CHARMM internal coordinates of N, CA and C (Angstrom, degrees):
IC EDIT
DIST 1 N 1 CA 1.4214
DIST 1 CA 1 C 1.4332
ANGL 1 N 1 CA 1 C 108.67
DIST 1 C 2 N 1.2735
ANGL 1 CA 1 C 2 N 114.62
DIHE 1 N 1 CA 1 C 2 N 130.87
DIST 2 N 2 CA 1.5121
ANGL 1 C 2 N 2 CA 121.93
DIHE 1 CA 1 C 2 N 2 CA -176.27
DIST 2 CA 2 C 1.5696
ANGL 2 N 2 CA 2 C 113.79
DIHE 1 C 2 N 2 CA 2 C -75.28
DIST 2 C 3 N 1.1969
ANGL 2 CA 2 C 3 N 112.88
DIHE 2 N 2 CA 2 C 3 N 128.94
DIST 3 N 3 CA 1.6423
ANGL 2 C 3 N 3 CA 120.00
DIHE 2 CA 2 C 3 N 3 CA 172.11
DIST 3 CA 3 C 1.5585
ANGL 3 N 3 CA 3 C 100.26
DIHE 2 C 3 N 3 CA 3 C -110.75
DIST 3 C 4 N 1.2954
ANGL 3 CA 3 C 4 N 115.40
DIHE 3 N 3 CA 3 C 4 N 97.09
DIST 4 N 4 CA 1.3607
ANGL 3 C 4 N 4 CA 122.21
DIHE 3 CA 3 C 4 N 4 CA -176.95
DIST 4 CA 4 C 1.5483
ANGL 4 N 4 CA 4 C 114.53
DIHE 3 C 4 N 4 CA 4 C -73.39
DIST 4 C 5 N 1.3338
ANGL 4 CA 4 C 5 N 110.51
DIHE 4 N 4 CA 4 C 5 N -32.84
DIST 5 N 5 CA 1.5555
ANGL 4 C 5 N 5 CA 114.94
DIHE 4 CA 4 C 5 N 5 CA 175.44
DIST 5 CA 5 C 1.6187
ANGL 5 N 5 CA 5 C 114.58
DIHE 4 C 5 N 5 CA 5 C -65.11
DIST 5 C 6 N 1.2525
ANGL 5 CA 5 C 6 N 116.04
DIHE 5 N 5 CA 5 C 6 N -28.42
DIST 6 N 6 CA 1.4376
ANGL 5 C 6 N 6 CA 124.76
DIHE 5 CA 5 C 6 N 6 CA -179.23
DIST 6 CA 6 C 1.6067
ANGL 6 N 6 CA 6 C 109.99
DIHE 5 C 6 N 6 CA 6 C -97.52
DIST 6 C 7 N 1.4336
ANGL 6 CA 6 C 7 N 115.17
DIHE 6 N 6 CA 6 C 7 N -9.96
DIST 7 N 7 CA 1.4093
ANGL 6 C 7 N 7 CA 122.82
DIHE 6 CA 6 C 7 N 7 CA -176.79
DIST 7 CA 7 C 1.5565
ANGL 7 N 7 CA 7 C 109.26
DIHE 6 C 7 N 7 CA 7 C 56.43
DIST 7 C 8 N 1.3500
ANGL 7 CA 7 C 8 N 114.44
DIHE 7 N 7 CA 7 C 8 N 46.72
DIST 8 N 8 CA 1.6554
ANGL 7 C 8 N 8 CA 114.66
DIHE 7 CA 7 C 8 N 8 CA 179.21
DIST 8 CA 8 C 1.3978
ANGL 8 N 8 CA 8 C 102.82
DIHE 7 C 8 N 8 CA 8 C -147.67
DIST 8 C 9 N 1.5043
ANGL 8 CA 8 C 9 N 123.14
DIHE 8 N 8 CA 8 C 9 N -176.53
DIST 9 N 9 CA 1.1975
ANGL 8 C 9 N 9 CA 136.35
DIHE 8 CA 8 C 9 N 9 CA 179.67
DIST 9 CA 9 C 1.5435
ANGL 9 N 9 CA 9 C 110.72
DIHE 8 C 9 N 9 CA 9 C -115.73
DIST 9 C 10 N 1.2474
ANGL 9 CA 9 C 10 N 120.04
DIHE 9 N 9 CA 9 C 10 N 141.54
DIST 10 N 10 CA 1.4618
ANGL 9 C 10 N 10 CA 125.25
DIHE 9 CA 9 C 10 N 10 CA 169.79
DIST 10 CA 10 C 1.4790
ANGL 10 N 10 CA 10 C 115.24
DIHE 9 C 10 N 10 CA 10 C -115.28
DIST 10 C 11 N 1.2566
ANGL 10 CA 10 C 11 N 114.86
DIHE 10 N 10 CA 10 C 11 N 137.28
DIST 11 N 11 CA 1.5513
ANGL 10 C 11 N 11 CA 125.35
DIHE 10 CA 10 C 11 N 11 CA 178.15
DIST 11 CA 11 C 1.4811
ANGL 11 N 11 CA 11 C 108.62
DIHE 10 C 11 N 11 CA 11 C -67.65
DIST 11 C 12 N 1.4255
ANGL 11 CA 11 C 12 N 115.95
DIHE 11 N 11 CA 11 C 12 N 129.11
DIST 12 N 12 CA 1.4218
ANGL 11 C 12 N 12 CA 119.05
DIHE 11 CA 11 C 12 N 12 CA -178.66
DIST 12 CA 12 C 1.5548
ANGL 12 N 12 CA 12 C 102.48
DIHE 11 C 12 N 12 CA 12 C -133.55
DIST 12 C 13 N 1.3525
ANGL 12 CA 12 C 13 N 122.17
DIHE 12 N 12 CA 12 C 13 N 127.10
DIST 13 N 13 CA 1.4486
ANGL 12 C 13 N 13 CA 121.21
DIHE 12 CA 12 C 13 N 13 CA -171.98
DIST 13 CA 13 C 1.6260
ANGL 13 N 13 CA 13 C 101.41
DIHE 12 C 13 N 13 CA 13 C -109.40
DIST 13 C 14 N 1.3554
ANGL 13 CA 13 C 14 N 115.75
DIHE 13 N 13 CA 13 C 14 N 132.22
DIST 14 N 14 CA 1.3589
ANGL 13 C 14 N 14 CA 119.79
DIHE 13 CA 13 C 14 N 14 CA 176.35
DIST 14 CA 14 C 1.5028
ANGL 14 N 14 CA 14 C 114.85
DIHE 13 C 14 N 14 CA 14 C -71.90
DIST 14 C 15 N 1.3860
ANGL 14 CA 14 C 15 N 126.22
DIHE 14 N 14 CA 14 C 15 N 139.70
DIST 15 N 15 CA 1.3077
ANGL 14 C 15 N 15 CA 131.87
DIHE 14 CA 14 C 15 N 15 CA 179.09
DIST 15 CA 15 C 1.4587
ANGL 15 N 15 CA 15 C 106.70
DIHE 14 C 15 N 15 CA 15 C -68.11
DIST 15 C 16 N 1.3018
ANGL 15 CA 15 C 16 N 119.69
DIHE 15 N 15 CA 15 C 16 N 155.30
DIST 16 N 16 CA 1.4579
ANGL 15 C 16 N 16 CA 123.48
DIHE 15 CA 15 C 16 N 16 CA 169.27
DIST 16 CA 16 C 1.5954
ANGL 16 N 16 CA 16 C 115.76
DIHE 15 C 16 N 16 CA 16 C 47.01
DIST 16 C 17 N 1.3259
ANGL 16 CA 16 C 17 N 113.99
DIHE 16 N 16 CA 16 C 17 N 37.38
DIST 17 N 17 CA 1.4826
ANGL 16 C 17 N 17 CA 120.16
DIHE 16 CA 16 C 17 N 17 CA -172.38
DIST 17 CA 17 C 1.5591
ANGL 17 N 17 CA 17 C 103.96
DIHE 16 C 17 N 17 CA 17 C -101.55
DIST 17 C 18 N 1.3638
ANGL 17 CA 17 C 18 N 117.81
DIHE 17 N 17 CA 17 C 18 N 124.73
DIST 18 N 18 CA 1.5510
ANGL 17 C 18 N 18 CA 118.58
DIHE 17 CA 17 C 18 N 18 CA 167.55
DIST 18 CA 18 C 1.4695
ANGL 18 N 18 CA 18 C 109.79
DIHE 17 C 18 N 18 CA 18 C -89.14
DIST 18 C 19 N 1.2856
ANGL 18 CA 18 C 19 N 116.11
DIHE 18 N 18 CA 18 C 19 N 123.91
DIST 19 N 19 CA 1.4404
ANGL 18 C 19 N 19 CA 125.45
DIHE 18 CA 18 C 19 N 19 CA 175.11
DIST 19 CA 19 C 1.5127
ANGL 19 N 19 CA 19 C 116.56
DIHE 18 C 19 N 19 CA 19 C -61.91
DIST 19 C 20 N 1.3570
ANGL 19 CA 19 C 20 N 117.17
DIHE 19 N 19 CA 19 C 20 N -27.06
DIST 20 N 20 CA 1.4051
ANGL 19 C 20 N 20 CA 121.68
DIHE 19 CA 19 C 20 N 20 CA -179.45
DIST 20 CA 20 C 1.4848
ANGL 20 N 20 CA 20 C 110.13
DIHE 19 C 20 N 20 CA 20 C -81.49
DIST 20 C 21 N 1.2813
ANGL 20 CA 20 C 21 N 113.82
DIHE 20 N 20 CA 20 C 21 N 129.56
DIST 21 N 21 CA 1.5018
ANGL 20 C 21 N 21 CA 118.55
DIHE 20 CA 20 C 21 N 21 CA 176.47
DIST 21 CA 21 C 1.5433
ANGL 21 N 21 CA 21 C 107.27
DIHE 20 C 21 N 21 CA 21 C -75.46
DIST 21 C 22 N 1.3617
ANGL 21 CA 21 C 22 N 122.64
DIHE 21 N 21 CA 21 C 22 N 144.30
DIST 22 N 22 CA 1.3989
ANGL 21 C 22 N 22 CA 129.90
DIHE 21 CA 21 C 22 N 22 CA 172.87
DIST 22 CA 22 C 1.4169
ANGL 22 N 22 CA 22 C 112.31
DIHE 21 C 22 N 22 CA 22 C -106.73
DIST 22 C 23 N 1.2748
ANGL 22 CA 22 C 23 N 117.22
DIHE 22 N 22 CA 22 C 23 N 113.72
DIST 23 N 23 CA 1.5113
ANGL 22 C 23 N 23 CA 125.29
DIHE 22 CA 22 C 23 N 23 CA 179.07
DIST 23 CA 23 C 1.4121
ANGL 23 N 23 CA 23 C 113.92
DIHE 22 C 23 N 23 CA 23 C -110.20
DIST 23 C 24 N 1.3920
ANGL 23 CA 23 C 24 N 123.31
DIHE 23 N 23 CA 23 C 24 N 136.13
DIST 24 N 24 CA 1.4159
ANGL 23 C 24 N 24 CA 120.71
DIHE 23 CA 23 C 24 N 24 CA 177.21
DIST 24 CA 24 C 1.5081
ANGL 24 N 24 CA 24 C 111.65
DIHE 23 C 24 N 24 CA 24 C -56.11
DIST 24 C 25 N 1.3944
ANGL 24 CA 24 C 25 N 115.13
DIHE 24 N 24 CA 24 C 25 N 140.93
DIST 25 N 25 CA 1.5139
ANGL 24 C 25 N 25 CA 118.62
DIHE 24 CA 24 C 25 N 25 CA -176.44
DIST 25 CA 25 C 1.4951
ANGL 25 N 25 CA 25 C 107.74
DIHE 24 C 25 N 25 CA 25 C -75.76
DIST 25 C 26 N 1.3283
ANGL 25 CA 25 C 26 N 120.76
DIHE 25 N 25 CA 25 C 26 N -23.89
DIST 26 N 26 CA 1.4972
ANGL 25 C 26 N 26 CA 124.79
DIHE 25 CA 25 C 26 N 26 CA -172.26
DIST 26 CA 26 C 1.5138
ANGL 26 N 26 CA 26 C 108.93
DIHE 25 C 26 N 26 CA 26 C -90.86
DIST 26 C 27 N 1.3227
ANGL 26 CA 26 C 27 N 120.51
DIHE 26 N 26 CA 26 C 27 N 10.61
DIST 27 N 27 CA 1.5610
ANGL 26 C 27 N 27 CA 117.86
DIHE 26 CA 26 C 27 N 27 CA -179.67
DIST 27 CA 27 C 1.5340
ANGL 27 N 27 CA 27 C 106.97
DIHE 26 C 27 N 27 CA 27 C -124.23
DIST 27 C 28 N 1.3835
ANGL 27 CA 27 C 28 N 111.20
DIHE 27 N 27 CA 27 C 28 N 138.60
DIST 28 N 28 CA 1.4697
ANGL 27 C 28 N 28 CA 114.16
DIHE 27 CA 27 C 28 N 28 CA 174.19
DIST 28 CA 28 C 1.5974
ANGL 28 N 28 CA 28 C 110.90
DIHE 27 C 28 N 28 CA 28 C -84.75
DIST 28 C 29 N 1.2952
ANGL 28 CA 28 C 29 N 120.53
DIHE 28 N 28 CA 28 C 29 N 168.64
DIST 29 N 29 CA 1.4272
ANGL 28 C 29 N 29 CA 123.18
DIHE 28 CA 28 C 29 N 29 CA 179.54
DIST 29 CA 29 C 1.5001
ANGL 29 N 29 CA 29 C 114.70
DIHE 28 C 29 N 29 CA 29 C -56.63
DIST 29 C 30 N 1.3132
ANGL 29 CA 29 C 30 N 111.44
DIHE 29 N 29 CA 29 C 30 N -36.97
DIST 30 N 30 CA 1.3954
ANGL 29 C 30 N 30 CA 120.04
DIHE 29 CA 29 C 30 N 30 CA -179.37
DIST 30 CA 30 C 1.5467
ANGL 30 N 30 CA 30 C 112.59
DIHE 29 C 30 N 30 CA 30 C -65.78
DIST 30 C 31 N 1.4111
ANGL 30 CA 30 C 31 N 114.55
DIHE 30 N 30 CA 30 C 31 N -38.92
DIST 31 N 31 CA 1.3874
ANGL 30 C 31 N 31 CA 121.01
DIHE 30 CA 30 C 31 N 31 CA -176.90
DIST 31 CA 31 C 1.5477
ANGL 31 N 31 CA 31 C 107.21
DIHE 30 C 31 N 31 CA 31 C -74.84
DIST 31 C 32 N 1.2635
ANGL 31 CA 31 C 32 N 120.18
DIHE 31 N 31 CA 31 C 32 N -32.36
DIST 32 N 32 CA 1.4012
ANGL 31 C 32 N 32 CA 124.73
DIHE 31 CA 31 C 32 N 32 CA 174.09
DIST 32 CA 32 C 1.5640
ANGL 32 N 32 CA 32 C 115.49
DIHE 31 C 32 N 32 CA 32 C -62.68
DIST 32 C 33 N 1.3996
ANGL 32 CA 32 C 33 N 114.87
DIHE 32 N 32 CA 32 C 33 N -44.76
DIST 33 N 33 CA 1.3480
ANGL 32 C 33 N 33 CA 124.72
DIHE 32 CA 32 C 33 N 33 CA 171.01
DIST 33 CA 33 C 1.5457
ANGL 33 N 33 CA 33 C 113.78
DIHE 32 C 33 N 33 CA 33 C -57.43
DIST 33 C 34 N 1.3498
ANGL 33 CA 33 C 34 N 114.21
DIHE 33 N 33 CA 33 C 34 N -44.18
DIST 34 N 34 CA 1.4479
ANGL 33 C 34 N 34 CA 116.25
DIHE 33 CA 33 C 34 N 34 CA 175.59
DIST 34 CA 34 C 1.5160
ANGL 34 N 34 CA 34 C 117.99
DIHE 33 C 34 N 34 CA 34 C -64.80
DIST 34 C 35 N 1.3745
ANGL 34 CA 34 C 35 N 110.95
DIHE 34 N 34 CA 34 C 35 N -35.71
DIST 35 N 35 CA 1.4422
ANGL 34 C 35 N 35 CA 115.18
DIHE 34 CA 34 C 35 N 35 CA 169.11
DIST 35 CA 35 C 1.5560
ANGL 35 N 35 CA 35 C 118.21
DIHE 34 C 35 N 35 CA 35 C -58.26
DIST 35 C 36 N 1.3812
ANGL 35 CA 35 C 36 N 109.58
DIHE 35 N 35 CA 35 C 36 N -44.41
DIST 36 N 36 CA 1.4493
ANGL 35 C 36 N 36 CA 119.59
DIHE 35 CA 35 C 36 N 36 CA -178.48
DIST 36 CA 36 C 1.4534
ANGL 36 N 36 CA 36 C 114.96
DIHE 35 C 36 N 36 CA 36 C -70.62
DIST 36 C 37 N 1.3990
ANGL 36 CA 36 C 37 N 117.34
DIHE 36 N 36 CA 36 C 37 N -41.23
DIST 37 N 37 CA 1.4261
ANGL 36 C 37 N 37 CA 114.81
DIHE 36 CA 36 C 37 N 37 CA -172.83
DIST 37 CA 37 C 1.6187
ANGL 37 N 37 CA 37 C 113.11
DIHE 36 C 37 N 37 CA 37 C -119.65
DIST 37 C 38 N 1.3405
ANGL 37 CA 37 C 38 N 115.42
DIHE 37 N 37 CA 37 C 38 N 1.42
DIST 38 N 38 CA 1.4513
ANGL 37 C 38 N 38 CA 120.80
DIHE 37 CA 37 C 38 N 38 CA 175.02
DIST 38 CA 38 C 1.5988
ANGL 38 N 38 CA 38 C 110.23
DIHE 37 C 38 N 38 CA 38 C 80.76
DIST 38 C 39 N 1.2060
ANGL 38 CA 38 C 39 N 114.49
DIHE 38 N 38 CA 38 C 39 N 157.76
DIST 39 N 39 CA 1.5020
ANGL 38 C 39 N 39 CA 120.18
DIHE 38 CA 38 C 39 N 39 CA -178.85
DIST 39 CA 39 C 1.5803
ANGL 39 N 39 CA 39 C 113.99
DIHE 38 C 39 N 39 CA 39 C -65.35
DIST 39 C 40 N 1.1739
ANGL 39 CA 39 C 40 N 115.45
DIHE 39 N 39 CA 39 C 40 N 134.91
DIST 40 N 40 CA 1.5278
ANGL 39 C 40 N 40 CA 116.86
DIHE 39 CA 39 C 40 N 40 CA 178.01
DIST 40 CA 40 C 1.4966
ANGL 40 N 40 CA 40 C 113.75
DIHE 39 C 40 N 40 CA 40 C 88.64
DIST 40 C 41 N 1.3082
ANGL 40 CA 40 C 41 N 117.37
DIHE 40 N 40 CA 40 C 41 N 3.63
DIST 41 N 41 CA 1.4356
ANGL 40 C 41 N 41 CA 115.89
DIHE 40 CA 40 C 41 N 41 CA 179.39
DIST 41 CA 41 C 1.5025
ANGL 41 N 41 CA 41 C 113.51
DIHE 40 C 41 N 41 CA 41 C -114.08
DIST 41 C 42 N 1.2269
ANGL 41 CA 41 C 42 N 114.79
DIHE 41 N 41 CA 41 C 42 N 11.43
DIST 42 N 42 CA 1.4966
ANGL 41 C 42 N 42 CA 123.43
DIHE 41 CA 41 C 42 N 42 CA 177.57
DIST 42 CA 42 C 1.5113
ANGL 42 N 42 CA 42 C 110.32
DIHE 41 C 42 N 42 CA 42 C -102.74
DIST 42 C 43 N 1.2876
ANGL 42 CA 42 C 43 N 120.26
DIHE 42 N 42 CA 42 C 43 N 126.57
DIST 43 N 43 CA 1.4134
ANGL 42 C 43 N 43 CA 120.39
DIHE 42 CA 42 C 43 N 43 CA 175.49
DIST 43 CA 43 C 1.5438
ANGL 43 N 43 CA 43 C 105.71
DIHE 42 C 43 N 43 CA 43 C -92.91
DIST 43 C 44 N 1.4571
ANGL 43 CA 43 C 44 N 108.66
DIHE 43 N 43 CA 43 C 44 N 110.54
DIST 44 N 44 CA 1.4491
ANGL 43 C 44 N 44 CA 115.75
DIHE 43 CA 43 C 44 N 44 CA -175.80
DIST 44 CA 44 C 1.4072
ANGL 44 N 44 CA 44 C 114.59
DIHE 43 C 44 N 44 CA 44 C -118.66
DIST 44 C 45 N 1.2236
ANGL 44 CA 44 C 45 N 120.09
DIHE 44 N 44 CA 44 C 45 N 10.18
DIST 45 N 45 CA 1.4614
ANGL 44 C 45 N 45 CA 123.59
DIHE 44 CA 44 C 45 N 45 CA 177.88
DIST 45 CA 45 C 1.5688
ANGL 45 N 45 CA 45 C 111.69
DIHE 44 C 45 N 45 CA 45 C -149.38
DIST 45 C 46 N 1.3262
ANGL 45 CA 45 C 46 N 119.89
DIHE 45 N 45 CA 45 C 46 N 160.25
DIST 46 N 46 CA 1.4089
ANGL 45 C 46 N 46 CA 121.80
DIHE 45 CA 45 C 46 N 46 CA 174.34
DIST 46 CA 46 C 1.4728
ANGL 46 N 46 CA 46 C 111.22
DIHE 45 C 46 N 46 CA 46 C -74.35
DIST 46 C 47 N 1.2740
ANGL 46 CA 46 C 47 N 119.11
DIHE 46 N 46 CA 46 C 47 N -13.23
DIST 47 N 47 CA 1.5257
ANGL 46 C 47 N 47 CA 123.26
DIHE 46 CA 46 C 47 N 47 CA -178.55
DIST 47 CA 47 C 1.6149
ANGL 47 N 47 CA 47 C 107.80
DIHE 46 C 47 N 47 CA 47 C -86.86
DIST 47 C 48 N 1.4197
ANGL 47 CA 47 C 48 N 122.34
DIHE 47 N 47 CA 47 C 48 N -2.68
DIST 48 N 48 CA 1.3156
ANGL 47 C 48 N 48 CA 120.28
DIHE 47 CA 47 C 48 N 48 CA -178.55
DIST 48 CA 48 C 1.5155
ANGL 48 N 48 CA 48 C 113.79
DIHE 47 C 48 N 48 CA 48 C -63.58
DIST 48 C 49 N 1.2933
ANGL 48 CA 48 C 49 N 120.73
DIHE 48 N 48 CA 48 C 49 N 130.12
DIST 49 N 49 CA 1.5188
ANGL 48 C 49 N 49 CA 123.46
DIHE 48 CA 48 C 49 N 49 CA 177.90
DIST 49 CA 49 C 1.4846
ANGL 49 N 49 CA 49 C 119.03
DIHE 48 C 49 N 49 CA 49 C -36.50
DIST 49 C 50 N 1.2392
ANGL 49 CA 49 C 50 N 117.95
DIHE 49 N 49 CA 49 C 50 N -42.49
DIST 50 N 50 CA 1.4840
ANGL 49 C 50 N 50 CA 123.20
DIHE 49 CA 49 C 50 N 50 CA -179.33
DIST 50 CA 50 C 1.6079
ANGL 50 N 50 CA 50 C 111.00
DIHE 49 C 50 N 50 CA 50 C -66.03
DIST 50 C 51 N 1.3263
ANGL 50 CA 50 C 51 N 119.01
DIHE 50 N 50 CA 50 C 51 N -41.58
DIST 51 N 51 CA 1.2742
ANGL 50 C 51 N 51 CA 125.79
DIHE 50 CA 50 C 51 N 51 CA 173.93
DIST 51 CA 51 C 1.5121
ANGL 51 N 51 CA 51 C 113.53
DIHE 50 C 51 N 51 CA 51 C -58.94
DIST 51 C 52 N 1.3550
ANGL 51 CA 51 C 52 N 113.37
DIHE 51 N 51 CA 51 C 52 N -50.40
DIST 52 N 52 CA 1.4727
ANGL 51 C 52 N 52 CA 120.36
DIHE 51 CA 51 C 52 N 52 CA -179.88
DIST 52 CA 52 C 1.4754
ANGL 52 N 52 CA 52 C 106.64
DIHE 51 C 52 N 52 CA 52 C -62.46
DIST 52 C 53 N 1.3126
ANGL 52 CA 52 C 53 N 119.06
DIHE 52 N 52 CA 52 C 53 N -47.00
DIST 53 N 53 CA 1.5278
ANGL 52 C 53 N 53 CA 120.84
DIHE 52 CA 52 C 53 N 53 CA -178.42
DIST 53 CA 53 C 1.5301
ANGL 53 N 53 CA 53 C 118.44
DIHE 52 C 53 N 53 CA 53 C -57.33
DIST 53 C 54 N 1.3944
ANGL 53 CA 53 C 54 N 113.50
DIHE 53 N 53 CA 53 C 54 N -39.18
DIST 54 N 54 CA 1.4015
ANGL 53 C 54 N 54 CA 121.56
DIHE 53 CA 53 C 54 N 54 CA -169.72
DIST 54 CA 54 C 1.4620
ANGL 54 N 54 CA 54 C 117.83
DIHE 53 C 54 N 54 CA 54 C -104.85
DIST 54 C 55 N 1.3414
ANGL 54 CA 54 C 55 N 113.64
DIHE 54 N 54 CA 54 C 55 N -18.79
DIST 55 N 55 CA 1.4560
ANGL 54 C 55 N 55 CA 113.19
DIHE 54 CA 54 C 55 N 55 CA -173.54
DIST 55 CA 55 C 1.5041
ANGL 55 N 55 CA 55 C 113.59
DIHE 54 C 55 N 55 CA 55 C -132.07
DIST 55 C 56 N 1.2886
ANGL 55 CA 55 C 56 N 115.60
DIHE 55 N 55 CA 55 C 56 N 6.16
DIST 56 N 56 CA 1.6048
ANGL 55 C 56 N 56 CA 115.94
DIHE 55 CA 55 C 56 N 56 CA 178.40
DIST 56 CA 56 C 1.4787
ANGL 56 N 56 CA 56 C 108.47
DIHE 55 C 56 N 56 CA 56 C -118.59
END
COOR INIT
IC SEED 1 N 1 CA 1 C
IC BUILD
């Protein structure tokens, strides 16, 4: 949490928060990424046009 008057941040812990992420058992990691970012928005090979454009 920002404390602008002191130009710093303060730690604030959420109540009733479970640290362990709950993922559906019937989905693979790749399926979860697809759900989160949509098809075609995941760079999954070195041949991806973004990799070629920026790092080669």
